[in-house]
C-alpha positions in Angstrom: -27.5 -12.1 37.3 -27.5 -12.6 33.6 -24.4 -14.2 32.1 -22.9 -15.0 28.7 -23.6 -18.7 29.3 -27.2 -17.9 29.8 -27.4 -16.2 26.6 -25.6 -18.9 24.7 -27.9 -21.6 26.0 -31.0 -19.4 25.1 -29.6 -18.9 21.6 -28.9 -22.5 21.2 -32.5 -23.5 22.2 -34.1 -20.8 19.9 -32.2 -22.0 17.1 -32.3 -25.9 17.7 -36.1 -25.7 18.6 -35.6 -28.2 21.7 -33.7 -28.9 24.8 -32.3 -32.0 23.5 -31.0 -30.6 20.3 -29.7 -27.5 22.1 -27.6 -29.9 24.3 -26.2 -31.6 21.4 -25.5 -28.2 19.7 -23.6 -27.1 23.0 -22.0 -30.6 23.6 -23.7 -30.7 27.0 -26.5 -32.4 28.9 -30.3 -31.8 28.7 -30.4 -31.2 32.6 -27.8 -28.5 32.2 -29.5 -26.7 29.4 -32.8 -26.7 31.4 -31.1 -25.6 34.5 -29.4 -22.7 32.7 -32.7 -21.7 31.0 -34.5 -21.6 34.5 -31.6 -19.6 35.9 -32.0 -17.1 33.0 -35.6 -16.8 33.5 -35.3 -16.1 37.1 -32.6 -13.5 36.5 -34.6 -11.4 33.8 -37.9 -12.0 35.5 -40.2 -13.4 33.0 -40.7 -16.6 31.3 -39.0 -17.4 27.8 -40.8 -20.4 26.8 -44.2 -22.1 27.4 -44.0 -25.8 27.9 -46.9 -27.5 25.8 -47.0 -31.3 25.8 -43.3 -31.6 26.3 -42.3 -29.0 23.7 -41.0 -25.5 24.2 -42.7 -22.6 22.5 -41.0 -19.1 22.8 -43.0 -16.4 24.2 -43.4 -13.0 22.6 -40.8 -11.4 25.0 -38.5 -14.4 24.1 -38.8 -13.5 20.4 -38.0 -9.9 20.8 -35.0 -10.9 23.1 -33.7 -13.4 20.4 -33.7 -10.4 17.7 -31.1 -8.7 20.1 -29.1 -11.8 20.7 -29.2 -12.5 17.0 -27.8 -9.1 16.1 -25.3 -9.4 18.8 -23.9 -12.6 17.2 -24.1 -11.3 13.8 -21.5 -8.7 15.0 -19.2 -11.3 16.4 -19.6 -13.4 13.3 -18.5 -10.3 11.1 -15.3 -9.8 13.5 -14.5 -13.7 12.9 -14.9 -13.3 9.3 -12.8 -10.2 9.3 -10.0 -12.0 11.2 -10.3 -15.1 8.7 -9.8 -12.7 5.8 -6.8 -11.2 7.5 -5.5 -14.5 8.1 -5.6 -15.3 4.5 -4.6 -11.7 3.4 -8.2 -11.4 2.0 -8.8 -8.1 3.9 -7.1 -5.2 5.6 -5.5 -2.1 4.7 -1.7 -1.2 3.8 -0.5 2.4 4.4 2.5 3.6 2.3 4.3 6.9 2.2 6.4 7.9 -0.8 7.9 10.5 -2.8 5.5 11.9 -5.3 7.5 10.4 -8.3 6.9 6.8 -7.1 3.0 7.3 -6.8 2.8 7.3 -10.4 5.6 5.0 -11.4 6.5 2.0 -9.4 3.6 1.9 -6.8 0.8 1.4 -9.4 2.5 -1.4 -10.8 3.4 -3.0 -7.6 -0.3 -2.8 -6.3 -1.6 -4.2 -9.3 0.5 -7.4 -8.9 -0.4 -7.4 -5.0 -4.0 -7.0 -5.7 -4.2 -10.0 -8.1 -3.1 -12.1 -5.1 -4.8 -10.3 -2.3 -8.0 -8.6 -3.9 -9.5 -7.8 -0.6 -6.7 -5.5 0.6 -6.8 -1.8 0.1 -3.7 0.6 -0.2 -3.7 4.1 1.5 -1.0 6.1 -0.5 0.4 9.5 1.0 3.0 11.4 -1.0 5.5 13.7 0.7 8.7 15.2 0.2 11.9 15.0 2.3 12.4 15.8 5.2 8.7 15.3 6.2 8.8 11.9 4.8 11.4 10.7 6.8 9.8 12.5 10.0 6.6 10.7 9.6 8.3 7.4 8.9 10.1 8.0 12.2 6.9 8.7 14.1 5.7 5.3 12.8 2.8 6.5 11.1 2.9 4.2 8.0 3.4 0.7 7.4 6.1 1.1 4.6 8.0 4.1 2.9 9.7 4.6 -0.4 12.5 7.1 -0.6 15.6 8.0 -2.6 17.8 8.3 0.7 20.2 5.6 1.7 20.1 6.7 5.6 17.6 5.1 7.6 15.5 7.6 9.6 15.6 7.0 13.3 13.4 4.0 14.3 13.4 2.5 10.8 15.4 0.3 8.7 16.2 0.6 5.1 16.4 -1.9 2.3 17.6 -1.2 -1.4 14.8 -1.9 -3.8 16.1 -0.7 -7.0 19.2 1.0 -8.6 19.3 2.3 -12.0 20.9 5.3 -13.8 19.3 8.6 -14.6 18.6 9.1 -18.3 18.2 11.9 -20.9 14.7 12.7 -22.2 14.3 14.7 -25.3 11.3 15.9 -27.3 10.0 14.8 -30.7 12.2 15.8 -33.4 15.3 16.6 -31.4 18.6 16.2 -33.3 20.2 14.1 -30.5 17.6 11.4 -31.1 20.0 10.0 -33.7 22.3 9.0 -30.9 21.9 5.7 -29.1 23.6 7.3 -26.0 24.0 10.7 -24.9 27.4 12.0 -23.7 27.9 15.0 -21.6 29.6 16.7 -24.4 26.5 16.4 -26.6 24.7 18.9 -24.2 27.0 21.8 -25.3 24.9 24.7 -26.2 21.5 22.8 -25.8 18.4 24.1 -24.2 18.2 22.4 -20.9 15.3 21.8 -18.3 16.6 21.6 -14.8 15.3 20.6 -11.4 15.4 23.1 -8.6 18.9 24.2 -7.5 18.5 22.6 -4.0 17.8 19.2 -5.6 20.6 16.7 -4.8 20.4 15.1 -8.2 20.5 18.7 -9.8 23.6 19.6 -7.8 25.4 16.2 -8.8 24.6 16.9 -12.5 25.6 20.5 -12.4 29.1 19.5 -10.7 29.5 16.8 -13.6 29.1 19.4 -16.4 31.2 21.8 -14.6 34.1 19.3 -14.4 33.5 18.4 -18.1 33.6 22.0 -19.1 30.2 21.6 -20.9 27.8 24.7 -21.1 24.2 24.2 -21.3 21.4 26.9 -22.0 19.3 26.5 -18.9 15.9 27.8 -19.9 13.6 26.3 -17.2 14.0 25.2 -13.5 11.2 23.4 -12.0 11.0 21.2 -8.8 9.9 17.9 -9.8 10.7 15.3 -12.5 7.2 15.2 -13.7 7.2 18.9 -14.4 10.6 18.5 -16.2 9.2 15.8 -18.6 6.2 18.0 -19.3 8.3 20.8 -20.3 10.6 18.6 -22.4 7.4 17.1 -24.0 6.7 20.6 -25.3 9.8 20.9 -27.0 11.5 23.5 -24.9 14.7 21.6 -24.3 16.2 18.3 -23.2 16.9 17.1 -19.4 18.2 14.4 -17.1 15.8 12.7 -14.9 15.2 9.5 -13.1 14.2 6.8 -15.3 10.7 5.9 -13.5 9.2 9.1 -14.4 10.8 9.0 -17.8 9.2 5.8 -18.6 5.9 7.0 -17.4 6.2 9.9 -20.2 7.7 7.7 -22.9 6.0 7.6 -26.0 3.9 10.7 -25.4 6.1 13.2 -27.3 8.9 12.4 -25.1 12.0 9.9 -25.8 14.7 8.2 -23.7 18.2 7.8 -24.3 20.8 6.3 -21.9 23.8 8.4 -20.9 27.4 7.5 -21.2 28.0 8.9 -17.8 26.5 7.3 -14.9 24.3 9.1 -12.3 22.8 6.3 -10.1 19.1 6.7 -8.9 18.1 4.5 -6.0 14.8 3.5 -4.6 14.8 2.4 -1.0 12.2 0.7 1.0 11.9 1.9 4.6 10.5 -0.2 7.3 9.4 1.4 10.8 10.6 -0.8 13.5 8.3 0.1 16.4 4.8 0.1 14.5 2.6 -2.7 15.3 3.4 -5.5 12.8 1.3 -5.8 9.6 1.8 -9.3 7.9 0.8 -7.6 4.5 4.0 -5.4 4.4 6.2 -8.5 3.5 3.9 -9.8 0.8 3.8 -6.1 -0.6 7.4 -5.9 -0.6 7.6 -8.9 -2.8 5.2 -7.1 -5.4 7.5 -4.0 -5.2 10.6 -6.1 -5.9 8.8 -7.6 -9.0 7.7 -4.0 -10.2 11.5 -3.0 -9.7 12.6 -6.0 -11.9 10.1 -4.9 -14.5 11.7 -1.3 -14.6 15.1 -2.8 -14.9 13.9 -5.0 -18.0 12.3 -2.0 -19.7 15.6 0.1 -19.4 17.8 -2.8 -20.5 15.5 -3.1 -23.7 16.0 0.4 -24.5 19.9 0.1 -24.3 19.9 -2.8 -26.7 
């Protein structure tokens, strides 16, 4: 019966060219190598070597068999190489699910930082709105999630990544650009671009304006902060959006001003607790925190 030991000895003899050198390669004795070769030949039913003047010369069947062995070991070496890359974070994949707004704001910056340290790692990003985002995290389908919600979905834990305030965005030439900060009263009678009526930030903002007795002219309602900024950039009105999306659009026909009233905007990291551990997650979380700090610095500079 052919065994892994037989194959190992045969490979060593083919590589080393002699029983003596093969024994050294395997850290064993010459008689052991000779015995295993004889057993292998008996098992497979044909001679592997011709013995000429004390030297071994591979037969044609042995050369063909060695090609199969070589390919098999090449596969094992690739596996070992991949394991070494993963051990050093030089390979592997990280899967992230996030709200769409984060795929063009904090995630690219975070991965740029991460990629500089671990260039062999690839990133898979899925975007999804709530509640599907939370359901997929509960199902342990991703290594990491980014959400606005503070409550941890079942089977996960939540860690605050970033807390900043929503901002006012205005188009080129808007009269309120003369102000360093925008008060709720400044929105009186202004054309306003809103998020969808079911959006929790839209609800919070509408309540604040209602309490302040400020009437805006709502001319557009759209579901995402990206589309809100696009409408504002066309000069159709001003709006209140999350600062991550606002920063992404700033300087392209859109301007940012802080609000005198605080509307907190949070970004949370969500870690599935029952998914097999991925050592890359902690390293990527470091890069996310760095990207979050960069966003805070950019916003702080605009207040100055």
